[in-house]
mmCIF file as gemmi writes it, N, C-alpha and C atoms, coordinates in Angstrom:
data_model
loop_
_atom_site.group_PDB
_atom_site.id
_atom_site.type_symbol
_atom_site.label_atom_id
_atom_site.label_alt_id
_atom_site.label_comp_id
_atom_site.label_asym_id
_atom_site.label_entity_id
_atom_site.label_seq_id
_atom_site.pdbx_PDB_ins_code
_atom_site.Cartn_x
_atom_site.Cartn_y
_atom_site.Cartn_z
_atom_site.occupancy
_atom_site.B_iso_or_equiv
_atom_site.pdbx_formal_charge
_atom_site.auth_seq_id
_atom_site.auth_asym_id
_atom_site.pdbx_PDB_model_num
ATOM 1 N N . MET Axp A 1 ? 117.242 95.39 184.068 1 0 ? 1 A 1
ATOM 2 C CA . MET Axp A 1 ? 116.198 94.606 184.688 1 0 ? 1 A 1
ATOM 3 C C . MET Axp A 1 ? 116.127 93.207 184.072 1 0 ? 1 A 1
ATOM 4 N N . ILE Axp A 2 ? 116.077 93.139 182.758 1 0 ? 2 A 1
ATOM 5 C CA . ILE Axp A 2 ? 116.037 91.824 182.119 1 0 ? 2 A 1
ATOM 6 C C . ILE Axp A 2 ? 117.436 91.22 182.108 1 0 ? 2 A 1
ATOM 7 N N . LEU Axp A 3 ? 118.407 92.025 181.721 1 0 ? 3 A 1
ATOM 8 C CA . LEU Axp A 3 ? 119.793 91.578 181.7 1 0 ? 3 A 1
ATOM 9 C C . LEU Axp A 3 ? 120.532 92.123 182.914 1 0 ? 3 A 1
ATOM 10 N N . PRO Axp A 4 ? 121.579 91.442 183.347 1 0 ? 4 A 1
ATOM 11 C CA . PRO Axp A 4 ? 122.357 91.973 184.475 1 0 ? 4 A 1
ATOM 12 C C . PRO Axp A 4 ? 123.098 93.251 184.074 1 0 ? 4 A 1
ATOM 13 N N . THR Axp A 5 ? 123.306 94.104 185.057 1 0 ? 5 A 1
ATOM 14 C CA . THR Axp A 5 ? 124.078 95.33 184.86 1 0 ? 5 A 1
ATOM 15 C C . THR Axp A 5 ? 125.098 95.416 185.982 1 0 ? 5 A 1
ATOM 16 N N . LYS Axp A 6 ? 125.817 96.51 186.046 1 0 ? 6 A 1
ATOM 17 C CA . LYS Axp A 6 ? 126.785 96.641 187.137 1 0 ? 6 A 1
ATOM 18 C C . LYS Axp A 6 ? 126.09 96.844 188.482 1 0 ? 6 A 1
ATOM 19 N N . HIS Axp A 7 ? 124.801 97.204 188.469 1 0 ? 7 A 1
ATOM 20 C CA . HIS Axp A 7 ? 124.05 97.382 189.709 1 0 ? 7 A 1
ATOM 21 C C . HIS Axp A 7 ? 123.101 96.217 189.993 1 0 ? 7 A 1
ATOM 22 N N . LEU Axp A 8 ? 122.994 95.291 189.072 1 0 ? 8 A 1
ATOM 23 C CA . LEU Axp A 8 ? 122.082 94.156 189.221 1 0 ? 8 A 1
ATOM 24 C C . LEU Axp A 8 ? 122.847 92.862 188.947 1 0 ? 8 A 1
ATOM 25 N N . GLU Axp A 9 ? 122.969 92.029 189.979 1 0 ? 9 A 1
ATOM 26 C CA . GLU Axp A 9 ? 123.711 90.78 189.836 1 0 ? 9 A 1
ATOM 27 C C . GLU Axp A 9 ? 123.029 89.867 188.823 1 0 ? 9 A 1
ATOM 28 N N . PRO Axp A 10 ? 123.788 89.014 188.143 1 0 ? 10 A 1
ATOM 29 C CA . PRO Axp A 10 ? 123.189 88.107 187.158 1 0 ? 10 A 1
ATOM 30 C C . PRO Axp A 10 ? 122.105 87.21 187.745 1 0 ? 10 A 1
ATOM 31 N N . GLU Axp A 11 ? 122.284 86.748 188.976 1 0 ? 11 A 1
ATOM 32 C CA . GLU Axp A 11 ? 121.291 85.857 189.58 1 0 ? 11 A 1
ATOM 33 C C . GLU Axp A 11 ? 120.01 86.57 190.003 1 0 ? 11 A 1
ATOM 34 N N . ARG Axp A 12 ? 120.008 87.92 189.956 1 0 ? 12 A 1
ATOM 35 C CA . ARG Axp A 12 ? 118.792 88.668 190.259 1 0 ? 12 A 1
ATOM 36 C C . ARG Axp A 12 ? 118.125 89.213 189.013 1 0 ? 12 A 1
ATOM 37 N N . SER Axp A 13 ? 118.784 89.15 187.875 1 0 ? 13 A 1
ATOM 38 C CA . SER Axp A 13 ? 118.168 89.641 186.64 1 0 ? 13 A 1
ATOM 39 C C . SER Axp A 13 ? 117.033 88.702 186.244 1 0 ? 13 A 1
ATOM 40 N N . LEU Axp A 14 ? 116.104 89.219 185.472 1 0 ? 14 A 1
ATOM 41 C CA . LEU Axp A 14 ? 114.989 88.374 185.039 1 0 ? 14 A 1
ATOM 42 C C . LEU Axp A 14 ? 115.482 87.21 184.196 1 0 ? 14 A 1
ATOM 43 N N . LEU Axp A 15 ? 116.525 87.428 183.442 1 0 ? 15 A 1
ATOM 44 C CA . LEU Axp A 15 ? 117.107 86.356 182.648 1 0 ? 15 A 1
ATOM 45 C C . LEU Axp A 15 ? 117.7 85.266 183.549 1 0 ? 15 A 1
ATOM 46 N N . GLY Axp A 16 ? 118.374 85.669 184.606 1 0 ? 16 A 1
ATOM 47 C CA . GLY Axp A 16 ? 118.964 84.706 185.539 1 0 ? 16 A 1
ATOM 48 C C . GLY Axp A 16 ? 117.921 83.939 186.327 1 0 ? 16 A 1
ATOM 49 N N . VAL Axp A 17 ? 116.916 84.642 186.828 1 0 ? 17 A 1
ATOM 50 C CA . VAL Axp A 17 ? 115.839 83.984 187.575 1 0 ? 17 A 1
ATOM 51 C C . VAL Axp A 17 ? 115.063 83.061 186.636 1 0 ? 17 A 1
ATOM 52 N N . GLY Axp A 18 ? 114.824 83.517 185.41 1 0 ? 18 A 1
ATOM 53 C CA . GLY Axp A 18 ? 114.131 82.687 184.433 1 0 ? 18 A 1
ATOM 54 C C . GLY Axp A 18 ? 114.909 81.428 184.092 1 0 ? 18 A 1
ATOM 55 N N . ALA Axp A 19 ? 116.221 81.542 183.984 1 0 ? 19 A 1
ATOM 56 C CA . ALA Axp A 19 ? 117.055 80.368 183.702 1 0 ? 19 A 1
ATOM 57 C C . ALA Axp A 19 ? 116.95 79.347 184.829 1 0 ? 19 A 1
ATOM 58 N N . ASP Axp A 20 ? 116.96 79.826 186.071 1 0 ? 20 A 1
ATOM 59 C CA . ASP Axp A 20 ? 116.788 78.918 187.211 1 0 ? 20 A 1
ATOM 60 C C . ASP Axp A 20 ? 115.419 78.246 187.165 1 0 ? 20 A 1
ATOM 61 N N . CYS Axp A 21 ? 114.4 79.002 186.81 1 0 ? 21 A 1
ATOM 62 C CA . CYS Axp A 21 ? 113.042 78.44 186.728 1 0 ? 21 A 1
ATOM 63 C C . CYS Axp A 21 ? 112.966 77.363 185.648 1 0 ? 21 A 1
ATOM 64 N N . LEU Axp A 22 ? 113.569 77.63 184.491 1 0 ? 22 A 1
ATOM 65 C CA . LEU Axp A 22 ? 113.557 76.623 183.432 1 0 ? 22 A 1
ATOM 66 C C . LEU Axp A 22 ? 114.296 75.356 183.858 1 0 ? 22 A 1
ATOM 67 N N . ARG Axp A 23 ? 115.375 75.53 184.587 1 0 ? 23 A 1
ATOM 68 C CA . ARG Axp A 23 ? 116.12 74.375 185.089 1 0 ? 23 A 1
ATOM 69 C C . ARG Axp A 23 ? 115.261 73.551 186.042 1 0 ? 23 A 1
ATOM 70 N N . LEU Axp A 24 ? 114.428 74.218 186.834 1 0 ? 24 A 1
ATOM 71 C CA . LEU Axp A 24 ? 113.585 73.522 187.81 1 0 ? 24 A 1
ATOM 72 C C . LEU Axp A 24 ? 112.331 72.918 187.186 1 0 ? 24 A 1
ATOM 73 N N . LEU Axp A 25 ? 111.98 73.345 185.986 1 0 ? 25 A 1
ATOM 74 C CA . LEU Axp A 25 ? 110.784 72.82 185.323 1 0 ? 25 A 1
ATOM 75 C C . LEU Axp A 25 ? 111.101 71.532 184.546 1 0 ? 25 A 1
ATOM 76 N N . ASP Axp A 26 ? 111.666 70.565 185.237 1 0 ? 26 A 1
ATOM 77 C CA . ASP Axp A 26 ? 111.972 69.285 184.608 1 0 ? 26 A 1
ATOM 78 C C . ASP Axp A 26 ? 110.701 68.483 184.35 1 0 ? 26 A 1
ATOM 79 N N . ARG Axp A 27 ? 109.64 68.837 185.034 1 0 ? 27 A 1
ATOM 80 C CA . ARG Axp A 27 ? 108.314 68.258 184.824 1 0 ? 27 A 1
ATOM 81 C C . ARG Axp A 27 ? 107.31 69.37 185.099 1 0 ? 27 A 1
ATOM 82 N N . PRO Axp A 28 ? 106.062 69.257 184.634 1 0 ? 28 A 1
ATOM 83 C CA . PRO Axp A 28 ? 105.074 70.315 184.882 1 0 ? 28 A 1
ATOM 84 C C . PRO Axp A 28 ? 104.854 70.544 186.385 1 0 ? 28 A 1
ATOM 85 N N . LYS Axp A 29 ? 104.768 71.81 186.774 1 0 ? 29 A 1
ATOM 86 C CA . LYS Axp A 29 ? 104.603 72.179 188.187 1 0 ? 29 A 1
ATOM 87 C C . LYS Axp A 29 ? 103.654 73.369 188.305 1 0 ? 29 A 1
ATOM 88 N N . THR Axp A 30 ? 103.013 73.467 189.457 1 0 ? 30 A 1
ATOM 89 C CA . THR Axp A 30 ? 102.236 74.659 189.758 1 0 ? 30 A 1
ATOM 90 C C . THR Axp A 30 ? 103.208 75.789 190.096 1 0 ? 30 A 1
ATOM 91 N N . ILE Axp A 31 ? 102.715 77.005 190.049 1 0 ? 31 A 1
ATOM 92 C CA . ILE Axp A 31 ? 103.566 78.147 190.366 1 0 ? 31 A 1
ATOM 93 C C . ILE Axp A 31 ? 104.038 78.076 191.808 1 0 ? 31 A 1
ATOM 94 N N . SER Axp A 32 ? 103.159 77.674 192.717 1 0 ? 32 A 1
ATOM 95 C CA . SER Axp A 32 ? 103.563 77.602 194.122 1 0 ? 32 A 1
ATOM 96 C C . SER Axp A 32 ? 104.625 76.526 194.346 1 0 ? 32 A 1
ATOM 97 N N . ARG Axp A 33 ? 104.519 75.402 193.649 1 0 ? 33 A 1
ATOM 98 C CA . ARG Axp A 33 ? 105.538 74.352 193.77 1 0 ? 33 A 1
ATOM 99 C C . ARG Axp A 33 ? 106.869 74.83 193.186 1 0 ? 33 A 1
ATOM 100 N N . LEU Axp A 34 ? 106.813 75.531 192.06 1 0 ? 34 A 1
ATOM 101 C CA . LEU Axp A 34 ? 108.027 76.059 191.447 1 0 ? 34 A 1
ATOM 102 C C . LEU Axp A 34 ? 108.672 77.1 192.35 1 0 ? 34 A 1
ATOM 103 N N . TRP Axp A 35 ? 107.877 77.928 192.999 1 0 ? 35 A 1
ATOM 104 C CA . TRP Axp A 35 ? 108.389 78.937 193.931 1 0 ? 35 A 1
ATOM 105 C C . TRP Axp A 35 ? 109.078 78.256 195.112 1 0 ? 35 A 1
ATOM 106 N N . ASP Axp A 36 ? 108.467 77.208 195.656 1 0 ? 36 A 1
ATOM 107 C CA . ASP Axp A 36 ? 109.091 76.464 196.762 1 0 ? 36 A 1
ATOM 108 C C . ASP Axp A 36 ? 110.415 75.849 196.324 1 0 ? 36 A 1
ATOM 109 N N . ASP Axp A 37 ? 110.438 75.258 195.141 1 0 ? 37 A 1
ATOM 110 C CA . ASP Axp A 37 ? 111.669 74.665 194.617 1 0 ? 37 A 1
ATOM 111 C C . ASP Axp A 37 ? 112.734 75.733 194.382 1 0 ? 37 A 1
ATOM 112 N N . TYR Axp A 38 ? 112.293 76.893 193.905 1 0 ? 38 A 1
ATOM 113 C CA . TYR Axp A 38 ? 113.228 77.992 193.65 1 0 ? 38 A 1
ATOM 114 C C . TYR Axp A 38 ? 113.855 78.489 194.951 1 0 ? 38 A 1
ATOM 115 N N . LYS Axp A 39 ? 113.021 78.661 195.983 1 0 ? 39 A 1
ATOM 116 C CA . LYS Axp A 39 ? 113.548 79.097 197.281 1 0 ? 39 A 1
ATOM 117 C C . LYS Axp A 39 ? 114.531 78.074 197.838 1 0 ? 39 A 1
ATOM 118 N N . THR Axp A 40 ? 114.221 76.786 197.67 1 0 ? 40 A 1
ATOM 119 C CA . THR Axp A 40 ? 115.127 75.734 198.136 1 0 ? 40 A 1
ATOM 120 C C . THR Axp A 40 ? 116.451 75.787 197.376 1 0 ? 40 A 1
ATOM 121 N N . LEU Axp A 41 ? 116.377 76.007 196.065 1 0 ? 41 A 1
ATOM 122 C CA . LEU Axp A 41 ? 117.584 76.127 195.251 1 0 ? 41 A 1
ATOM 123 C C . LEU Axp A 41 ? 118.439 77.287 195.733 1 0 ? 41 A 1
ATOM 124 N N . ARG Axp A 42 ? 117.819 78.418 195.977 1 0 ? 42 A 1
ATOM 125 C CA . ARG Axp A 42 ? 118.558 79.606 196.415 1 0 ? 42 A 1
ATOM 126 C C . ARG Axp A 42 ? 119.11 79.459 197.827 1 0 ? 42 A 1
ATOM 127 N N . THR Axp A 43 ? 118.386 78.787 198.696 1 0 ? 43 A 1
ATOM 128 C CA . THR Axp A 43 ? 118.84 78.622 200.073 1 0 ? 43 A 1
ATOM 129 C C . THR Axp A 43 ? 120.038 77.681 200.141 1 0 ? 43 A 1
ATOM 130 N N . GLY Axp A 44 ? 120.05 76.67 199.292 1 0 ? 44 A 1
ATOM 131 C CA . GLY Axp A 44 ? 121.101 75.67 199.34 1 0 ? 44 A 1
ATOM 132 C C . GLY Axp A 44 ? 122.334 76.005 198.538 1 0 ? 44 A 1
ATOM 133 N N . SER Axp A 45 ? 122.488 77.244 198.088 1 0 ? 45 A 1
ATOM 134 C CA . SER Axp A 45 ? 123.652 77.588 197.279 1 0 ? 45 A 1
ATOM 135 C C . SER Axp A 45 ? 124.251 78.901 197.753 1 0 ? 45 A 1
ATOM 136 N N . TRP Axp A 46 ? 125.326 79.281 197.125 1 0 ? 46 A 1
ATOM 137 C CA . TRP Axp A 46 ? 125.974 80.554 197.453 1 0 ? 46 A 1
ATOM 138 C C . TRP Axp A 46 ? 125.123 81.738 197.025 1 0 ? 46 A 1
ATOM 139 N N . LEU Axp A 47 ? 124.073 81.482 196.25 1 0 ? 47 A 1
ATOM 140 C CA . LEU Axp A 47 ? 123.182 82.547 195.794 1 0 ? 47 A 1
ATOM 141 C C . LEU Axp A 47 ? 122.155 82.944 196.848 1 0 ? 47 A 1
ATOM 142 N N . GLY Axp A 48 ? 122.136 82.257 197.969 1 0 ? 48 A 1
ATOM 143 C CA . GLY Axp A 48 ? 121.125 82.507 198.983 1 0 ? 48 A 1
ATOM 144 C C . GLY Axp A 48 ? 121.102 83.925 199.511 1 0 ? 48 A 1
ATOM 145 N N . SER Axp A 49 ? 122.247 84.6 199.467 1 0 ? 49 A 1
ATOM 146 C CA . SER Axp A 49 ? 122.288 85.963 199.987 1 0 ? 49 A 1
ATOM 147 C C . SER Axp A 49 ? 121.567 86.946 199.068 1 0 ? 49 A 1
ATOM 148 N N . SER Axp A 50 ? 121.359 86.578 197.841 1 0 ? 50 A 1
ATOM 149 C CA . SER Axp A 50 ? 120.69 87.454 196.886 1 0 ? 50 A 1
ATOM 150 C C . SER Axp A 50 ? 119.181 87.221 196.931 1 0 ? 50 A 1
ATOM 151 N N . ARG Axp A 51 ? 118.468 88.104 197.598 1 0 ? 51 A 1
ATOM 152 C CA . ARG Axp A 51 ? 117.029 87.941 197.793 1 0 ? 51 A 1
ATOM 153 C C . ARG Axp A 51 ? 116.258 88.214 196.513 1 0 ? 51 A 1
ATOM 154 N N . VAL Axp A 52 ? 115.381 87.287 196.175 1 0 ? 52 A 1
ATOM 155 C CA . VAL Axp A 52 ? 114.464 87.465 195.058 1 0 ? 52 A 1
ATOM 156 C C . VAL Axp A 52 ? 113.062 87.348 195.635 1 0 ? 52 A 1
ATOM 157 N N . THR Axp A 53 ? 112.256 88.382 195.456 1 0 ? 53 A 1
ATOM 158 C CA . THR Axp A 53 ? 110.898 88.377 195.987 1 0 ? 53 A 1
ATOM 159 C C . THR Axp A 53 ? 109.975 87.601 195.051 1 0 ? 53 A 1
ATOM 160 N N . PHE Axp A 54 ? 108.799 87.276 195.564 1 0 ? 54 A 1
ATOM 161 C CA . PHE Axp A 54 ? 107.816 86.566 194.748 1 0 ? 54 A 1
ATOM 162 C C . PHE Axp A 54 ? 107.409 87.41 193.548 1 0 ? 54 A 1
ATOM 163 N N . ASP Axp A 55 ? 107.307 88.72 193.738 1 0 ? 55 A 1
ATOM 164 C CA . ASP Axp A 55 ? 106.961 89.614 192.623 1 0 ? 55 A 1
ATOM 165 C C . ASP Axp A 55 ? 107.99 89.517 191.498 1 0 ? 55 A 1
ATOM 166 N N . TRP Axp A 56 ? 109.269 89.5 191.865 1 0 ? 56 A 1
ATOM 167 C CA . TRP Axp A 56 ? 110.342 89.41 190.878 1 0 ? 56 A 1
ATOM 168 C C . TRP Axp A 56 ? 110.311 88.043 190.195 1 0 ? 56 A 1
ATOM 169 N N . PHE Axp A 57 ? 110.003 87.001 190.971 1 0 ? 57 A 1
ATOM 170 C CA . PHE Axp A 57 ? 109.868 85.646 190.448 1 0 ? 57 A 1
ATOM 171 C C . PHE Axp A 57 ? 108.747 85.588 189.402 1 0 ? 57 A 1
ATOM 172 N N . VAL Axp A 58 ? 107.616 86.215 189.699 1 0 ? 58 A 1
ATOM 173 C CA . VAL Axp A 58 ? 106.487 86.228 188.758 1 0 ? 58 A 1
ATOM 174 C C . VAL Axp A 58 ? 106.845 87.028 187.504 1 0 ? 58 A 1
ATOM 175 N N . LEU Axp A 59 ? 107.583 88.123 187.664 1 0 ? 59 A 1
ATOM 176 C CA . LEU Axp A 59 ? 108.026 88.874 186.479 1 0 ? 59 A 1
ATOM 177 C C . LEU Axp A 59 ? 108.907 88.004 185.581 1 0 ? 59 A 1
ATOM 178 N N . ALA Axp A 60 ? 109.755 87.188 186.191 1 0 ? 60 A 1
ATOM 179 C CA . ALA Axp A 60 ? 110.597 86.277 185.406 1 0 ? 60 A 1
ATOM 180 C C . ALA Axp A 60 ? 109.734 85.253 184.675 1 0 ? 60 A 1
ATOM 181 N N . LEU Axp A 61 ? 108.688 84.751 185.331 1 0 ? 61 A 1
ATOM 182 C CA . LEU Axp A 61 ? 107.772 83.816 184.668 1 0 ? 61 A 1
ATOM 183 C C . LEU Axp A 61 ? 107.027 84.499 183.53 1 0 ? 61 A 1
ATOM 184 N N . ASP Axp A 62 ? 106.629 85.752 183.736 1 0 ? 62 A 1
ATOM 185 C CA . ASP Axp A 62 ? 105.984 86.525 182.668 1 0 ? 62 A 1
ATOM 186 C C . ASP Axp A 62 ? 106.918 86.67 181.471 1 0 ? 62 A 1
ATOM 187 N N . PHE Axp A 63 ? 108.173 86.958 181.754 1 0 ? 63 A 1
ATOM 188 C CA . PHE Axp A 63 ? 109.171 87.078 180.694 1 0 ? 63 A 1
ATOM 189 C C . PHE Axp A 63 ? 109.297 85.768 179.921 1 0 ? 63 A 1
ATOM 190 N N . LEU Axp A 64 ? 109.38 84.647 180.648 1 0 ? 64 A 1
ATOM 191 C CA . LEU Axp A 64 ? 109.478 83.34 179.993 1 0 ? 64 A 1
ATOM 192 C C . LEU Axp A 64 ? 108.241 83.045 179.144 1 0 ? 64 A 1
ATOM 193 N N . TYR Axp A 65 ? 107.077 83.448 179.635 1 0 ? 65 A 1
ATOM 194 C CA . TYR Axp A 65 ? 105.838 83.244 178.875 1 0 ? 65 A 1
ATOM 195 C C . TYR Axp A 65 ? 105.841 84.097 177.605 1 0 ? 65 A 1
ATOM 196 N N . CYS Axp A 66 ? 106.289 85.334 177.733 1 0 ? 66 A 1
ATOM 197 C CA . CYS Axp A 66 ? 106.3 86.246 176.578 1 0 ? 66 A 1
ATOM 198 C C . CYS Axp A 66 ? 107.238 85.772 175.471 1 0 ? 66 A 1
ATOM 199 N N . ILE Axp A 67 ? 108.329 85.149 175.831 1 0 ? 67 A 1
ATOM 200 C CA . ILE Axp A 67 ? 109.265 84.678 174.801 1 0 ? 67 A 1
ATOM 201 C C . ILE Axp A 67 ? 108.94 83.256 174.357 1 0 ? 67 A 1
ATOM 202 N N . GLY Axp A 68 ? 107.871 82.672 174.926 1 0 ? 68 A 1
ATOM 203 C CA . GLY Axp A 68 ? 107.421 81.361 174.497 1 0 ? 68 A 1
ATOM 204 C C . GLY Axp A 68 ? 108.186 80.19 175.084 1 0 ? 68 A 1
ATOM 205 N N . ALA Axp A 69 ? 108.881 80.413 176.188 1 0 ? 69 A 1
ATOM 206 C CA . ALA Axp A 69 ? 109.668 79.341 176.806 1 0 ? 69 A 1
ATOM 207 C C . ALA Axp A 69 ? 108.825 78.45 177.711 1 0 ? 69 A 1
ATOM 208 N N . VAL Axp A 70 ? 107.726 78.983 178.254 1 0 ? 70 A 1
ATOM 209 C CA . VAL Axp A 70 ? 106.831 78.203 179.112 1 0 ? 70 A 1
ATOM 210 C C . VAL Axp A 70 ? 105.396 78.436 178.67 1 0 ? 70 A 1
ATOM 211 N N . ARG Axp A 71 ? 104.547 77.529 179.083 1 0 ? 71 A 1
ATOM 212 C CA . ARG Axp A 71 ? 103.11 77.707 178.85 1 0 ? 71 A 1
ATOM 213 C C . ARG Axp A 71 ? 102.371 77.201 180.08 1 0 ? 71 A 1
ATOM 214 N N . SER Axp A 72 ? 101.144 77.639 180.208 1 0 ? 72 A 1
ATOM 215 C CA . SER Axp A 72 ? 100.31 77.247 181.342 1 0 ? 72 A 1
ATOM 216 C C . SER Axp A 72 ? 99.1 76.488 180.816 1 0 ? 72 A 1
ATOM 217 N N . ILE Axp A 73 ? 98.933 75.29 181.34 1 0 ? 73 A 1
ATOM 218 C CA . ILE Axp A 73 ? 97.776 74.475 180.978 1 0 ? 73 A 1
ATOM 219 C C . ILE Axp A 73 ? 97.105 74.024 182.265 1 0 ? 73 A 1
ATOM 220 N N . ASP Axp A 74 ? 95.847 74.446 182.447 1 0 ? 74 A 1
ATOM 221 C CA . ASP Axp A 74 ? 95.068 74.113 183.647 1 0 ? 74 A 1
ATOM 222 C C . ASP Axp A 74 ? 95.798 74.488 184.935 1 0 ? 74 A 1
ATOM 223 N N . GLY Axp A 75 ? 96.456 75.656 184.939 1 0 ? 75 A 1
ATOM 224 C CA . GLY Axp A 75 ? 97.122 76.138 186.139 1 0 ? 75 A 1
ATOM 225 C C . GLY Axp A 75 ? 98.462 75.495 186.425 1 0 ? 75 A 1
ATOM 226 N N . VAL Axp A 76 ? 98.993 74.747 185.469 1 0 ? 76 A 1
ATOM 227 C CA . VAL Axp A 76 ? 100.284 74.072 185.648 1 0 ? 76 A 1
ATOM 228 C C . VAL Axp A 76 ? 101.242 74.601 184.586 1 0 ? 76 A 1
ATOM 229 N N . LEU Axp A 77 ? 102.439 74.992 185.03 1 0 ? 77 A 1
ATOM 230 C CA . LEU Axp A 77 ? 103.46 75.479 184.108 1 0 ? 77 A 1
ATOM 231 C C . LEU Axp A 77 ? 104.268 74.329 183.554 1 0 ? 77 A 1
ATOM 232 N N . GLN Axp A 78 ? 104.627 74.451 182.282 1 0 ? 78 A 1
ATOM 233 C CA . GLN Axp A 78 ? 105.52 73.479 181.689 1 0 ? 78 A 1
ATOM 234 C C . GLN Axp A 78 ? 106.368 74.152 180.636 1 0 ? 78 A 1
ATOM 235 N N . ARG Axp A 79 ? 107.548 73.587 180.404 1 0 ? 79 A 1
ATOM 236 C CA . ARG Axp A 79 ? 108.417 74.102 179.37 1 0 ? 79 A 1
ATOM 237 C C . ARG Axp A 79 ? 107.813 73.781 178.005 1 0 ? 79 A 1
ATOM 238 N N . THR Axp A 80 ? 108.025 74.676 177.071 1 0 ? 80 A 1
ATOM 239 C CA . THR Axp A 80 ? 107.578 74.397 175.702 1 0 ? 80 A 1
ATOM 240 C C . THR Axp A 80 ? 108.707 73.694 174.971 1 0 ? 80 A 1
ATOM 241 N N . THR Axp A 81 ? 108.336 72.857 174.043 1 0 ? 81 A 1
ATOM 242 C CA . THR Axp A 81 ? 109.327 72.168 173.227 1 0 ? 81 A 1
ATOM 243 C C . THR Axp A 81 ? 109.178 72.613 171.796 1 0 ? 81 A 1
ATOM 244 N N . ARG Axp A 82 ? 110.264 72.926 171.177 1 0 ? 82 A 1
ATOM 245 C CA . ARG Axp A 82 ? 110.217 73.382 169.797 1 0 ? 82 A 1
ATOM 246 C C . ARG Axp A 82 ? 111.248 72.661 169.001 1 0 ? 82 A 1
């Protein structure tokens, strides 16, 4: 689930979805804006065939929050800097 397996493609693993989210967080964004950007990223690439639901997207954001990669301030997500 977190890491890809032989039954779960890398772009659908939480690590893969989280990596895409971090790439898209070049500036602070709301979750809905990040979701729209993520869907656009997936539609415009060869990864478009691999469906990621909003629930899976939120799980990836939860994972990023738990490892300290993102934070939420006033409803806006941003990457943490260390």
